[in-house]
N, C-alpha and C positions, 0 to 999 in steps of 0.2 A: 786277070779276069775277075770281075765281080758278078755275083749271082744272087738273085732273090727269087724265091719260089712262092707261088700262090695257088691254092686249090679253089676252084670256082664251083659252086653248087647252083642249080642241079645239073649243070652241063658236064661237070666232072672232067675238066681240063686242067692240066698242069702246064706252066710255062716257066722258062728261065730267061733272064736278061743277060746278054753278053755285050759289053761295051768294047767296040773295036779300038776306041781311042785309049783305053785302059786294060720083157715078157709081160704080159698083161697086168692089170691091176689086181691087188689082193687085199683082203680085209685083214687088218692086224688086231682088231678089237671087235669081236662079235656083238658085244652088248651095244656099243656106240656106233658100229658100222663105219669106223674110220678107215679110209682107203689109202693105201700106200701106192703111189703112182710110179710106174716104170718110166724112167727118163727117156726111154726109146720113143715114147709117144710124141716127144718134141719134134720129131721128124715130120709129123702129120698135123699136130695141133699146137698152135703157138700160145694160146691163152684160153681161159675158161672162167666162168663165174665161180667164185669160191669165197671162203671166209664167212664173216658175219654180215648178212644182208637183210634188207627190208622185206616185210611181208608183201609188199607191192612189187618186188623186183621181178624182172624177167631173167631167164637163164640163157647165157650166150656161150657159143663155141666159136673160136676163131681158128681157121685152118692155116697151116703153115704156108700153103701155096694156093693160088686161085683154083677154084673148082672148074674143071674143064667141061663139065656137062651143061645142059640147058637149065637155066634157072628162071623162075617167074616170081618176082618180088611182091606181086599183088595177090597171089594165091597161097594157101597153106601147102607145105611140102607134103606130097602124098606118102603114105606109109608111116610107120611108127619109128622115128629116129631116136626117141628118148623113152626111157623107163625110169620111174622114180619110186623109191621106197622111203616113206609111205607114198601112195599114189597121188599124182598131181594131174588132173584133167587139164587139157589145153592143146594148143596147136603151135607148130614150128613154122617159121618163115625165113626165107633168105633176106638178108639186109644188104648184102653185096656179095661178090663172088668169093669172099673168104669168111663171111660171118653168117651164122645161123642163130636165130633167136627163138626161144620157146616162150610163149606167152601163156601163163596160167589163166584159167577161166575164173578162178576165185583167189582171194588173198591166201598166201601161204600161212602155215600154222606157226604161231609165235613160239619161240624157244624150241623149235623142232629141228633136229639134225636129219638132213636128207642125204640119201645116197642116190646119185644120178648115174645112169648108164646110157652112153651115147654110142649108137651103132655105126661106128666109123666104116665098117666093112660094107655097108649099104651104099656108101658114096664113092669108094675107091678101092682098088685092089691093095690090100695090105697083108702082111704075114698073119698067120693064125692067131698069134699072141696079141695082136693089135686090132682084132676085129671089133672089140667092145672097149670103149674108154670109160672107166668108172672114176667118179670124183665125188667130193662132199661139199656141201654148203650148209650153213645153219642160219635160222631165222632169229633175229634179235628177240630177246625176252621182252615181252610187253609189260611196261609199268608206267606209272604216271604220278604226277604230283599236282595238287590243287592249291592255288594261291588266291587269297582274297586281297584285292587291291584297295578296297575301301568303299564307303558309302558316298553317294553323290546326289545332288539335287538337280534334276533335269531343267526345272523351271523355278527360278528364284522367287516368283510370286505365288508359287504353290509349294511351300515348304513341307506340307504333309505328304507329298508324293516323293518317294525316294527310290533309288536303284542301288544295287550292290554290284560292283565291278570285280571280275576275277579272271584268272587264267588257268588253263589246264596244260601242263607240259608233259608230253609223252615221249617214251623212248623210241617209238615207231609210229607209223601212220595208223590212224583210227578212222574208219569210214564214218560218214556223217550220221547214218542211222544209229550206229552203235554209240557214237558220241552223245547223242541226245538222251541216251538211256543211263549215262553214267552219273550225272549230277542232278540232284533234286533239291529244292528249297521249300521250306515250310515256315509260315508265321501263324502262331496260335492254332495249329492243326490244319490250316488251309494251305494247299500246295500253290506255290507261286510259279509263274512261267519263267523259263530260262531261255534266253535268246542267245544264239551262238553266232560268232563270226568265223566262218569256215575257211577263211584265208589264214595265212601265217605259218604254214608248214607244220612243225611239231608243237608249236605253241598256239593254242586256240583260246581266244578271248570269249568271255561270256558275260551277260548282264542278267541279273535277277530283277525282274520287273514287278510293279504293283506293290512294292514295299511301302507300308503305311507307318508314318510317324504320328504317334497318338499323344494324348494328354498325359499318359504315363509311359514309363520306359517299357519296351517290349523286346522281343528277340526273334531273330530269324535263324533257323537251323539249316545249315548247308550239309547235305549228305552226299557221299559218293561211294560207288561200288563198281569194281572192275570185273565182276564175274562174267559179264557178257563179252568181254574181249580177252579172255584167258589170262587176266591179271588178278592174282589173288590179293587184292588190295581194297580195303574199304575204310571209311572214316567219316568224321563229321566235325563241324565247327559251329559254335554258337556266336552269332554276331548281334551285339546289343544295339538296339535302335533307341537313341535318346528321346526323351519326351519333348514335345513342342515347347519352345522357349527355354530349354535346358542347353545353354551354350557351354561346351566343354571340349577338352582334348579327348579324342577317341582312340588314337593309335599313334605310335612314333616308330620310325624305322631309320636305318642308316644305309645309304647307297654308297658302295665303295668305288664303283667304276661305271662309266669312264671318268666322270667328275664326281669327286667325293662330296656328299652332302647329306643332310638330315631332312627327313620328310615328316612333318607334323600334320596329322589329319584331325580336323575339327568337326564338330557335329553340324556346323552351319558354314556356308560360304563366308569368306572373310571380306571385309571392306578393303578393296584393293587400292583405295586412295589414301589410306592412313600412312603416316610416317612411322616406320618401325624402329627408327634410331632410338636406342636406349630401352626399347620395349623387349627386344630379343637379344640375347648374348650367348656366346659359347665359350665359356672360360675366359681366358685372356686373348683369345684369337680375334682378329679382325674378320668380319663376315659381311656377306651380301645376302639379301633375301628376295624371294619372288613369291607373290601370292597367286595361286592357281586354284580358284574355286574354294573347295574345302581344304586345300593343301597349302601349307606354308613350307617353302623350300629354303633351307639355310645352308649357304656355301661358305666354308672357311677359305681365307685368302691363300692358304697353302695347305698341302697335305699334312694331316695329323694322324697320330696313332695313340692308342691308349684310352683311358677313361676320361671323359670330359663332361662338365656340367652344362646342360642347356637350361637357360633361365628365360621364362616368358612372363612379362608383367601382366597383372590382372586388368590393365587398361586396354589390352588388345580388343578390337571390336569385330563383330560379325557384320554382314551386309545390312542388317536392320538397325545397326547402331548399338546393340546390346554388348556389354563388356563381359570379359571372363570373370571379373570381380575378385578372384583370388589368384595370387601368383603361383606359378608352377616351376618346379626345379626337378629336372630329370637327368639321371646319369646315363650317358650314351657311350658305347664302346666303338671306337674307330679302329679298323684293322688295316693290314697291308693289302695292296692290290694283288690279286692273284697273278702268278707268272703268265705272261703272254708275249707273243711275237706277232707283229703285223708288218706286211709289206707296205711301202710307200709308193705312190704313183701307180701307173698301169701301163700296159702296152708291152710288146715284145721287141720291136725293131728299135735299135739304138744307133744313132749316127756315130761314126768313129770319132768325131770331134768332141763328143760328150763322154768318151771313155766307156769302159765296160763296167759301169757302176750299177750295183743292185742295192738300193736304199731300203732300210727297214727300221722299225723301232721296237723296243722291248722294255719290259718292266719287271723288276724283282728277279732278274736272272744275272748271274755272274759270268755266264758263258752260254754258247749255243754250239751245236754241231752243224757244220756246213758240208754239204755234199754237192758236187758238180758232176753232172753227166754230160758227155759230149755226143751229140748226134752228128755224125760225119757228113760233110757236104755231099759226098757221092751217094749218101743214103737218104737225102732229104725227100726225094720223090717217093720212096718207099714209106717214109715216115708220114707224108701227107696223104697217103692212101687211106689211112685210118685215123688221122688227126687233123686239126687245124693247127695254126702256128703255136697255140697255147697248150696243145695236147700233151698226153703222157702215155698213151697206150703203146704196148709192144716196144718199149725203149731198148730192151736187150737185143732186139733184132737189128737195130740201126745204130747203136752206140754203146758206150760203156762209161763207167765211173772213172773220172780222171783226177778227182781231188776229193779227199775226205779228211776233215780235220776239225778239232775243237777250236773255237774262236773265243778267246777270253775278252770280256767286256770290262774288266776291272782296271785296266791301265789308262783310263781316260780321265780320271779325276772327277767322275760324275756321281751323282746320287742315284744309284741303281734301283732304289726303292720307288723312284718316279719314272715316268716315261722319258726315254731318251732316243734320239735318232742316231743311227749308225749307217755305214755303207760298206759293202764288200766290193773291192776293186778286182774284178776278175783278172785283169792284165797283170796284177801283182802276184797272183798265185798260180796262174796257168798261162800257157802260150795261147792267146786268143787268135783263132784263125777266121778270117772273113769267109762267110758262106756256111759255117757250121752253126748249129743251134746248141746252146748250153742251157741245161735245166739246172737251176740253182735251188736247192732246198735248205731251209733253215729249221733246225729241230731243237726245241727246248727239252730238257730232261729234268727229272726230279732232283737228281744230285747236283744240278746247277742252280737250283731254286734258292732264293733269299727269303722266301716266305717263311714266317715263323710257324712251326708245327708244334702244337702242344700235345699231340697224340703220343702215348707211350711208345717207346722204340719197338717193343715186341708186337705192337699193333700195326706198325707201318710196314709197307712193302719192302722187300729186299731189293735194293737198287741193283745189285749184281745180276739179277735175273734178266733185266732188259737194258741196263745202261752200260755204256761203253767204258771199259777200264782205260786208265791213262795210257797204258802201253799196248792197247789192242791194235792190231795191224790189219785186220780183215773185217770189213763191214759188208753187209748185204744191201743190194739196191732196193730191197723191199721197203727200206725206210724212206725212199723218195718215189717209189713206184706207185702205181694206181692202187686204190683201195678196193677196186671192183674186180680187176683181173689179176690172177696170180700165175706167175711163171714157174716152171718146174724147179729151177735151182733156188727159188725163194723159199720153197717149202710152204707149209701151211702156217699161217699166223692168224688164228681164228679169234682170239680173245673169247673163247667159249665160256670160260668161267670168270665172271666178273659181276660186281655189284653196281647196278646202274646209278646208285646214289653217289658212287665215287667219281662220277663225271665232273662234279663241282668241287672236289676235294684236292687241293694242290699237294696234300701230304700222301696221296695215293698215286701209283703209277698210271692207273687208268685215266686220270685227268689229262695226261700228256699224250694220249693215244691219237687225238685228232688235232694236235696243236702245230704240226709241221706246216710251214707255208712254203710255196714253191712258185717259181716264175721261169719261163723260157726267155732267153736273151739271144737275139740275132743281131750281130754288128753289121750294119749296112748303111750306105749313103744313098740308097735308091728308094724312091717312093713310087708306089704303083697305084693307079686307079684303073680298074677293069669294069667295063659295062657291056652287058650282052643285050642286044636288041631282039625284037620279035622275029627279025630275019635271020637269027642265029649267028649274026656277025658280032665279034667281040672287038671292042675298041679299048686299047690300052694306052694310058697316059703315064709317061715315065719322067720323073723329076729328080733333081738333086735335093736331098733332104736338108742339106746345109744352106743352100741358097734359094731353094724352092723354084729354081729355073728349070725349064725342060732340058732333058738330056738328048742331045742329037746323036745320030748314027747308032742308035740302040737297036739291037736285033732281038726279036721276040721268037722264042721257040715253044711250041705247044706240045703237050703230052696228053694222051688219054689216060683213063684210069689204070690201064695195064702197062703204063710206062712206055708206050709206043709213041714216038714223035711224029 
């Protein structure tokens, strides 16, 4: 018998296909209010918000069993179910019959450790020691970095009007009002307008407008101050604006990934019709070039490392035909690509004829850790109550880790300092069962890195603190579990004490914190299309994924959200 499950929203039906032809919490640290949780709470609460979270996060509690009382998901839950230290004004709502979400009225305080008290006894009868469930969460420290991407000319026929392009990268969300107060720009004492692009998540682009290019060189001072967002960070940068008619190189940088190249920024837009053969060279390397306005992009034909001389002839021209006049020779430093792992392809359902392959690619890693968690077929309906097929919530309630091993990448005869494609064949490492979902996680670690670290050993992190020893036999599922919900036997994994600047440093353990990639795999030859009409009738189309032909004699069984058929 083959089965495939699908959760339909908002109707909240599940169905399967059968082919007939086939003691309370206590504080252990008064100063930091760290709470030790009694494992007995797992009988009543399956998951909760914990760890290091965003200042815009909500706080959720998931019950171990559906709430039997009346719920109204459109109205706040009456009464005070939550208390917070420090205080957090807000309201709690039912999201389904197992999930309660507290929505703060205002952003949470950056770098603040909170203690939450959930009054479980108001919802159900529980022993006295489980009346109140206490837990911790901490808000990410807020910090940011300001990057200047260069000067640009919006209109080539008005070279005197310039803009400065830049980015602000923050560790957590910054509201638009506060964002506008962080960065200011001045030219000769006059403040210039800064226009923001509020899209882009934690990376916000900005443009300094009304920059004037004059007959003599001038400068724009860019200033930033994070006092208004609880970030003790301030600084400034002077950007020199070349005089009109002064054609020269303004800045040079090297981009290491995804494609390694050098970026040369000129004071004027370049003539994109000129032949740059022999005008630009990079040591003895073959190169290709792209002209992009003020920028000249130089790509080596293969990845290089070390110091290389970039030479630019004085005959290179700007858009007005003026030449650089004098040759330039600049020494550039090309580095390794930072260690990374990326999944290839997408989707969850894999036909049996394609095997249980999980393709991925990696760079500058000699090995990765592979975890496989199995969600049992008989638990799929329970899994889909709180997940879609790609989900990962409450995995410990529906499955367990069935494989955990270091995978060496060194035996392939490949240049591991460049991107290479690999594949994990699940059928070669575990017994793959049709109907089960397997969550495969691939984790890089610092002690698997081939990246050259020049930091003194005493300044580097101790790999033994978080990396697996060769003979380690017991791993925790926290390495493949959700970053938002924390189960009891995972313990707390807060990363409370870290330097945000380490996020880009492959020689520090914190760089690898969010580098795990995961995918759910379900081996099935069944394809489903379900459509619900206004008459609340559901039409289901069942096909063979290998042939795309309809499957005859297929029986469809529907389940409601409480697993009743």
